C-alpha positions as CSV (number, residue, x, y, z in Angstrom):
1,M,-49.6,-40.8,-29.7
2,T,-49.5,-41.0,-33.5
3,P,-47.4,-38.6,-35.6
4,H,-50.6,-37.0,-36.9
5,S,-51.9,-36.3,-33.4
6,R,-48.6,-35.0,-32.3
7,L,-48.5,-32.6,-35.2
8,T,-52.1,-31.5,-34.4
9,L,-51.1,-30.8,-30.8
10,L,-48.1,-28.8,-32.0
11,L,-50.2,-26.7,-34.4
12,S,-52.6,-25.9,-31.6
13,L,-49.8,-24.8,-29.3
14,L,-48.3,-22.6,-32.1
15,V,-51.7,-20.9,-32.6
16,V,-51.8,-20.1,-28.9
17,L,-48.2,-18.8,-28.8
18,T,-48.8,-16.6,-31.9
19,T,-52.0,-15.0,-30.6
20,T,-50.4,-14.3,-27.2
21,L,-47.1,-13.1,-28.5
22,G,-47.8,-9.4,-28.1
23,A,-49.3,-9.7,-24.7
24,S,-46.3,-11.6,-23.2
25,R,-43.7,-8.9,-24.1
26,S,-42.2,-6.7,-21.4
27,P,-39.2,-4.4,-21.2
28,A,-35.8,-6.0,-21.1
29,Q,-34.0,-6.0,-17.7
30,K,-31.5,-3.1,-17.4
31,R,-29.5,-4.2,-14.2
32,T,-25.8,-3.9,-14.5
33,T,-25.2,-7.5,-13.3
34,T,-28.0,-10.0,-12.9
35,V,-27.5,-13.4,-11.3
36,V,-29.1,-16.2,-13.2
37,P,-29.7,-19.7,-11.7
38,V,-28.8,-21.8,-14.7
39,T,-30.2,-25.3,-14.2
40,A,-29.2,-28.7,-15.6
41,Q,-32.4,-30.5,-14.8
42,P,-34.4,-31.2,-18.0
43,Q,-38.1,-30.1,-18.1
44,E,-40.4,-33.0,-17.4
45,G,-43.8,-33.8,-18.6
46,N,-45.2,-34.0,-22.2
47,I,-42.9,-31.9,-24.3
48,P,-44.6,-31.4,-27.7
49,F,-43.0,-33.1,-30.7
50,Y,-41.8,-30.8,-33.4
51,P,-41.0,-32.1,-36.9
52,S,-37.8,-31.2,-38.7
53,A,-37.0,-30.1,-42.3
54,P,-40.2,-29.7,-44.5
55,G,-42.6,-30.3,-41.6
56,L,-41.0,-27.6,-39.5
57,L,-41.1,-25.0,-42.3
58,A,-44.7,-25.9,-43.2
59,T,-46.1,-25.3,-39.7
60,A,-43.7,-22.5,-38.6
61,P,-45.0,-19.3,-37.0
62,K,-45.6,-16.5,-39.5
63,G,-43.5,-13.9,-37.5
64,L,-40.0,-13.9,-36.1
65,Y,-38.9,-17.1,-34.3
66,L,-35.7,-19.0,-33.3
67,V,-34.9,-22.6,-34.2
68,V,-32.3,-24.8,-32.5
69,D,-31.2,-28.1,-34.0
70,T,-29.6,-30.0,-31.1
71,A,-28.3,-32.7,-33.5
72,Q,-26.4,-30.3,-35.8
73,N,-25.8,-27.7,-33.0
74,R,-27.1,-24.8,-35.1
75,M,-29.3,-21.9,-34.2
76,S,-31.2,-19.9,-36.8
77,L,-33.4,-16.8,-36.6
78,R,-36.2,-17.1,-39.0
79,K,-39.2,-15.2,-40.3
80,G,-41.8,-17.4,-42.0
81,N,-39.8,-19.7,-44.3
82,R,-36.8,-17.3,-44.5
83,I,-33.6,-17.8,-42.5
84,L,-32.4,-14.3,-41.5
85,Y,-29.4,-15.4,-39.4
86,S,-27.6,-18.7,-38.6
87,A,-24.9,-19.6,-36.2
88,V,-23.0,-22.5,-34.6
89,A,-24.2,-23.4,-31.1
90,S,-23.6,-25.9,-28.4
91,T,-26.3,-27.8,-26.6
92,G,-26.7,-30.4,-23.9
93,S,-24.2,-33.3,-23.6
94,G,-26.7,-35.9,-22.3
95,A,-24.2,-36.8,-19.6
96,R,-25.3,-37.9,-16.2
97,L,-23.9,-36.9,-12.8
98,Q,-24.7,-38.8,-9.6
99,D,-25.2,-36.9,-6.4
100,P,-22.7,-38.4,-3.9
101,R,-24.9,-37.2,-1.0
102,N,-27.8,-39.2,-2.3
103,P,-26.9,-42.1,-4.6
104,G,-30.6,-42.3,-5.8
105,N,-30.5,-38.7,-7.2
106,G,-28.5,-37.0,-9.9
107,W,-28.6,-34.7,-12.9
108,V,-29.0,-35.3,-16.7
109,F,-27.4,-32.6,-18.8
110,D,-29.9,-32.4,-21.7
111,T,-31.3,-29.4,-23.6
112,P,-35.1,-29.6,-23.4
113,R,-37.0,-30.2,-26.7
114,G,-40.2,-28.5,-27.7
115,V,-41.8,-25.1,-28.2
116,F,-40.7,-22.3,-25.8
117,T,-40.8,-18.5,-25.4
118,I,-38.0,-16.1,-24.8
119,S,-39.1,-14.9,-21.4
120,S,-36.2,-12.7,-20.2
121,K,-33.2,-10.8,-21.6
122,I,-30.3,-10.0,-19.3
123,K,-27.2,-7.9,-19.8
124,N,-23.9,-8.9,-18.0
125,P,-25.3,-12.0,-16.4
126,A,-23.6,-13.7,-13.5
127,W,-23.9,-17.4,-12.7
128,N,-25.5,-18.6,-9.4
129,K,-23.6,-21.9,-9.4
130,P,-25.8,-24.9,-8.4
131,D,-24.7,-27.9,-6.3
132,W,-23.9,-30.0,-9.4
133,A,-21.3,-27.5,-10.6
134,F,-19.2,-27.9,-7.4
135,I,-19.7,-31.7,-7.3
136,E,-18.5,-31.9,-10.9
137,E,-15.4,-29.9,-10.1
138,G,-14.7,-31.9,-7.0
139,Q,-15.1,-28.8,-4.8
140,P,-17.0,-28.5,-1.5
141,I,-20.5,-27.0,-1.8
142,P,-20.4,-23.5,-0.2
143,T,-22.7,-22.6,2.7
144,K,-22.7,-18.8,1.9
145,P,-24.9,-17.7,-1.1
146,K,-22.2,-15.1,-2.2
147,D,-19.7,-17.9,-2.7
148,R,-21.9,-19.3,-5.5
149,I,-21.8,-16.2,-7.6
150,E,-19.4,-16.4,-10.6
151,T,-19.1,-13.6,-13.1
152,G,-17.7,-13.5,-16.6
153,V,-18.5,-17.0,-17.6
154,L,-21.9,-16.5,-19.4
155,G,-20.9,-13.9,-21.9
156,D,-22.3,-10.4,-22.1
157,Y,-25.9,-11.4,-22.6
158,A,-28.4,-14.2,-21.6
159,L,-31.9,-14.9,-22.9
160,G,-34.1,-17.1,-20.7
161,F,-36.6,-19.5,-22.0
162,G,-38.0,-21.0,-18.8
163,N,-37.2,-23.4,-16.0
164,G,-33.7,-22.0,-15.5
165,Y,-32.5,-22.5,-19.1
166,F,-30.7,-19.8,-21.0
167,I,-29.1,-18.9,-24.3
168,H,-25.8,-17.4,-23.3
169,G,-22.1,-17.0,-24.2
170,T,-19.2,-19.2,-23.5
171,L,-15.5,-19.1,-22.6
172,Y,-14.9,-22.3,-24.5
173,T,-15.5,-21.1,-28.1
174,R,-13.5,-24.1,-29.5
175,M,-16.2,-26.4,-28.2
176,L,-19.0,-24.6,-30.2
177,G,-20.7,-27.0,-32.6
178,T,-20.6,-29.9,-30.1
179,N,-22.9,-31.3,-27.4
180,V,-21.1,-30.2,-24.3
181,T,-23.4,-28.0,-22.2
182,H,-25.3,-28.7,-19.1
183,G,-28.6,-28.0,-20.8
184,C,-28.3,-24.4,-21.8
185,I,-27.6,-23.2,-25.4
186,R,-24.2,-21.5,-25.9
187,L,-23.3,-19.1,-28.7
188,G,-20.2,-17.2,-29.7
189,D,-19.9,-13.5,-28.8
190,E,-21.0,-12.1,-32.1
191,P,-24.1,-14.4,-32.7
192,L,-25.1,-13.9,-29.0
193,E,-25.0,-10.1,-29.4
194,Y,-27.0,-10.3,-32.7
195,V,-29.7,-12.5,-31.2
196,F,-30.0,-10.4,-28.1
197,H,-30.6,-7.2,-30.1
198,H,-32.8,-8.7,-32.8
199,V,-35.0,-11.1,-30.8
200,P,-37.7,-9.4,-28.7
201,L,-39.3,-10.8,-25.6
202,G,-42.1,-13.2,-26.3
203,T,-40.4,-14.7,-29.4
204,T,-41.1,-18.4,-30.1
205,L,-38.2,-20.7,-29.6
206,I,-38.4,-24.2,-31.2
207,I,-35.8,-26.8,-30.1
208,Y,-35.7,-30.2,-31.6
């Protein structure tokens, strides 16, 4: 696919996202603690290419939207061509982990690139730890679902953008600004709170 055809495809997707933005919004979840199944498996298929710098600004949505630069590890909240808020983030490490139970399988810890939508907002999220988290720590995989639940590691808020990926907090604030995550986007406490309260459901999220 040529750069021109990629850009044409992206513009078409942005038009669809913009026209359906209002219809996709729903009230934020209000549960005291919500378990989120954070995944590390990158989204497969044809992820639309999104140009950076001048190209991004020229074709950006007219309303409010989020941009994540995985190379610079920065997140910005924008409206049109204006940057309303910017913060240091952490994104996927790109590391690979082999499944010892099946040498042919494993996980790649990448943050997916493309155009997404903020589909859920959760207060006080808890982590439903997947198999890879226990394998990575050298721990046995539990047989009881309750033994997978871990609280206090995702921060006070989480914003989901599909396929088990979230924008959430971190205990390892010194690692912000580096590619260290298992695919999710990490923010510090203050930026996370700002984004949670200023980004409505249905907001476009552009990751490149």
